[in-house]
Every structure is written in C-alpha cells, then in structure tokens.
N, C-alpha and C positions, 0 to 999 in steps of 0.2 A: 372288283376287289372283294376279298373276304375279311370282314372286320369282326373283332370281339369288342362288345360293349358291356361293361359291368355297371349296373345302375348305382347311382350315388344316393338314392332315396329308397325308403321303405314304404312309400305312399302307394297303396294298391291302385288307386284311381290313375295316378300318373304313370305307373309302370304298365298297366293294361293299355292305356292310351298310347304309350310309346310303341308298343307292338304294332298297333294299327298305323301309327305314323311311319314307322320303318317299312311296313308293308306297302303303303300307298304312295310314298314320296321318294323312293330310291330304286335303283336297279342293281345296287350292290347286294352282296350276301352278308348276313349278320348272324353271329351267335350272341344273343342277348341273355345275360344272366342277372337275375334279380331276386331279392327277398322282400316279402311284404310283411307289414305289421299284421296282427291277427285280423283276418278277413275271410269272407266267403266269396268264392268266384263261381258264378253260375253260367252254365252253357247257354248259348244264344237262344235256343228254342225251348228252354225249360220254363216250367211254372215255378217261380221262386217261392210262392206261398206253400206249395206242396213239397218242396225240396229242403226247406230250412226250418229249424225250430225258431220261429219268429219271437217267441217269448224270451229265449236266451239272448238272441241278437239284440232285441230291444233293451233288455235290462243291462247288457254289457256294452251297448253302443258300438257294436261290431259292424264295420262297413260291409255292405253287399254290393258286388260289382258284377254286372253282366258283361261277358266277353263276346268277341265276334266269332269264335269257333263253336262248333257243336260239342256234343259229349255231355258228361255229367258234372254235377256240382262238386267242387273241391274246397278243402280247407287250407288256408295259408297261415303261417306264422313265421317268426324270425328264424326258426329252426327247420324251415322247409326251403329247399333251394329250387328255384324255377329256371328252366332253360328254354330258350326260344330260338328256333332257326327260321330266319326270314330270307328266302331265296327266290331267284328268278329261274324259271324252267320252261319246258315245252308244254303248251296248252294241251290238256287231255291226259297228261302223264305226270301231273304234279302230286296227286295224292299217293303217298307211298310211306306208310308208317314204318315198314321194315327198314327202309333206307336210313331213317333217322334213329330208330331204336337200336339197331344192331351195333353202331358205334358206342352208344350209351352202355349197352351190355358189355362191350369190350372194355370200357373205362372201369366199370364196376368190378370186372374180373381182375384188373390190375391192383385193386385194393382188397382182393380176397372175397368178393361177393359174386355168387353165381346166380344170375337173374335170367328169366325167360319171359317171352312175350305171351300175354294171356289172350283170351278170346276177344276182349274189348280193347285191345291195343294198350293194355296196361303192362307194367313190368312187375313180375312176381318173384319173390325169394321164399323158397320153402312153402309155397302155397299162399303167401300173404302179399298183398299189394304194397309196393313201395313207390310206384310212379303211375300217375294217370296222364294220358296224352290226348291231344285233339289237334285238328288241322282246319285250315280255312284257305280257300283259293280266291285271289283277287286278280282278274285278268291273267297275266302270265307269271304271277307271283304267288308264293305260298308261305304261310306261317304254320310251323309245327311247333307246338310248345308242350311242355310236360313239367310235372312236379317230381321232386326227389325228397321223400320224407327222411330227413336225416335224424332229427331228434325232436320232432314235433310233439305238441301236447295232444296225444291220442285220445285222452279222456274228453277233452274239450271238442275235438273233432267228432267223436261219436255222439256227443250230446247235441251239438249244433246241427249235425247232418242226420238227425233221427226224428223227423216230424211224424205226425199221424197222417201220413199220405193216403191211407185207405179211405179217408173221408172226402177226398177230392175226386171229382169226375172231370177229366179233360183228355185232350189228345196230345199232350206235350211229350217231349223226350224225357224218359225217366232215367235217373242215375242207377248205376250198377253198384249196389251195396256189397262191399267185399270185406273180408278180414284184412286189416292193414297192419303194417309193421314199420318200425324205424330201422334205418341202416346202421346207425351208430352202435347199437348193442351187438350187431352181427360182426363187427370188425374185430380182427385179432389184435390189432395194435391201436392205441389211443389216438384219436384224431379230433381236432376241433372243426367246427363248421367252416372256419376260414381256411384251414388246411384242406378240407374237402373241396372247396371251391377252387383253390389254387391247383390242386391235383387235376381237377376236371378241366380247367383252362389249359394246363400244361399238356394234358393228353391230346387235346384238340390242336394245339399248336404243333405238336410233334407228328400226329397222325394225318392231319389235314392242313390245308393252306390257310388256317385262321391265325395269322401271325401279326396282324396290324391292329393296334388298339384304336378305338374310336371314342371320341368325346363329343357329347352333345354341345353344340354352340348355343349362344344366347338366342339366336333366331329359331333354332330347333326347339328349345325349351319353351319359348313363347307360343309356338304353334301347338306343341303338345299340351301346354297349359290351357290353351283355348279349346282344344278338343276335349280335354278333361272336363272343363266347365260346361261346355255346350252339350255334352253327351254323357260322359261317364259319371257325372255327379247328379244327373237328373233322375227324378222319380219315373218319368216316362220311359227311360231306357232300362233302368235296373229293375223296376217293378211293373210298370204299365205295359211293357213289351210282352209280358207273360200271356200265353194263350188264354182265351176265355175259359172259365171253369165254373162248376157248381160245387158248393160245399154242403154236405149234410152231416149233422152231428147231434147226438144226444148230449145235451149240456146239463150236468148234474150240479145243482147248487144247494145250499143249505135249506132253501125254502121249497125245493121241489125239482122237477125235471122239465126242461124245455127242449123240444125237437126243433133244432135250428136248420134252416135251409136258405141259401142265398146264391143268386147268380151273380158272378163277378166278371166284369168286362173292363179291361185295361186297369185292373187293380181296384175298381170301384164297384161296390154292391149296387146293382141296378134293380134287383128285386129281392125282397126279404120276406120270408114266410116263417113264422114261429108259432108252434102249437104248444099249449101248456097241458100238463097232466092233472091239473086241479083248478078249482075255482079261484083259489088264492093266487095262482100264477097267471091267470088269464089277463088281469090288468097289467101285470109286468110285461107279458108277451106283447100286449097292444102298444105299450110305451116303446118297447124295443123296435117293433115294426115301424112305428111312426117316425122314429128318429134315426134309424140306422141306414135307411135307403139313401143312396148317393154319398155314402161315407166310404172312404178307402178302407180296404180290408187289412188293417194293421192294428196292433194292440194300442199304440199311442193315439191313433185317430178315433177308435171306438171309445177309449177311455175319456178323451176330451169331449166327445159328443154326449156320452151318457152323464158325465159330470155337469154338463150344461143343463141337463133336465133331471137332476138327481131327485127332485120332488116326485114322490110316488114310488121310488125304488127303495128297497130295504137298505139299512146301513151295511156297508161293505159289499153290497151286491155287485157293483161294477168290477171290483178287483177279482171276486170269485168267478164271475161270468167270463171275464177275459182269460183268466188262468185256465179254466176248463175248456174254453173254445179253442185256444191255441196250444193247449197242453197235449 
C-alpha cells in the first residue's frame, strides 16, 4: 500500500524518529509530511561542532538533531515543509535522487515555480537553493527526504549555519553552503503554507497511488517515543557521534591573546593546549588547561566548568572567552 502520513506534531525529535520507524518496521510505502519547530538537522556523518553556530543555538535553546541520512546540515522552522518518501525496492537499485525529485519539480511547476536539480541533489530556482535532499538505505528499504523552504526565516538560517569551520580539522562530510531562497515570494498568487501542503498532497494523490491516509496508532507512538528517548534525544547520538576533530583558534580577550588547541573525541576535549602571548596571560592559560580537559566542547559545559574555578580568572573572562572561542 502507498500511504500519506501528515505529522500531528512539530517536535523535530519525534518526526526524525518517525522516519526511522517507518523505514525499519513496515514494508508499505509512505509519503510522510511534517513541519518542525525551529531546529537544526545534521547529516549522519557530519561534525556538528563545525557545522553549527553553537553560541546561537545555546542562547536560543534550539534543538540539534542528527538524522540517519547523509548530506549536509539544514535549518527547519514552521515555515519549512519537509517531505519524506519511505519505500521498498530492489537492493542495489534504491539510491535514485532523480526518481524522487522529478515529481517534486513537477509539483512546483503546477504552482508556477520552475526548479532544477543541482549538483548536490538540491533543487534550485533562479540559482538559489529551495530544497536540500538526502537518502538512506536499510536492507531493501529507502528513505528519501527533503526540505522545501516556503517562508523560512532565512536570516536565522544564515546565522545558525555559519560557524567558523576553518578552525576545525577533521574528515567529516561538509555541508554545501549555497545561496538560498523561499518559495512564497516567487509565487504569482497568494498561498499560505497550509495551502501549499494541501496542493502538494493533492498532486501526489492525483499523479501517484498515494491515496490512503495513515494515522499513527498508540502502539506506533509509544515505539517512536521510545526511539526518540533512547537515540534522538541523547548527547551520544546528536553530538558524540561526530567524527574526532582538532580545533585551533586564536582567542582574543580583553586581557590578551590565547592560542587555543584541543583534540575532541566523541564531543569531549581529551587534550587541551593553550599558549599565552604575555606573562599576564600565562597563569590564565594554565588554569584553562588544568580545568578544561575531559570537558564537553560546548559553551554551557565550558561556562559551568570555568565558573567552578573562577578564582584566578579576571572578571567577565569566562563570557568573553566562550564568545570568542565559539564566535
């Protein structure tokens, strides 16, 4: 059977877990449509620390969720529509971006948008990216999912997905930074996001055999909730799964300059080396080295650790140090 499932929640952890649940527990085909609250969705093989502006995420308490598909980091909010095709097919012939993107292009054409497939399997309109896509194979099943930027907060997107990645040394999959655009301003006629989703669903009902609505039952929800809690809410998956990396950065604070270097494994600083540019900063660098090793490389963890040993550090040093380190 070919089912259409429209999520009843904007919880990014639950919706990403739902994709894995549909992939691994059914033989039916699904078109799953969902919107998430403001969140960052990271590719399976990416270094989240190098992909995301962690200061912005920390200050705004924005969820970061690692998905099971490859590809780059994407921004979600309630004005971004996500579609996911979960289907059974023939082993060895499952990966096929064109198969899933061509109908999406056909849908966009019905509302007056001319899109093309880019080099990274993204959809572009007038040279700007409106949709990022990724796939994952599990046995004889495939999930292909993508975003459709309808009226997303592009300023927030650019801010969150614009870290100082040049300071990170690793072998992770890097995101393809592109010019982005929303679909709504390109439309000739006014359309709400609810209208847009309804048109998308109608298109697939008419053009394909996705005619039956699917509702998650209580048992489905309990299993998805368990997967969400055991995997998608955990530090180990969302952050610790990142490849090992080294960060090197010149940190300029009001008292001087620190040359910061740390090896990070599973999100934890396993070796920290800090050189000072003056005698005044030497004692500060010693305090940092002695107290940051074995600390997770996150603004909140470093802030907590340094506040515990604030004696010996100048007033407001911790805030300035973290701002510069992650800025």
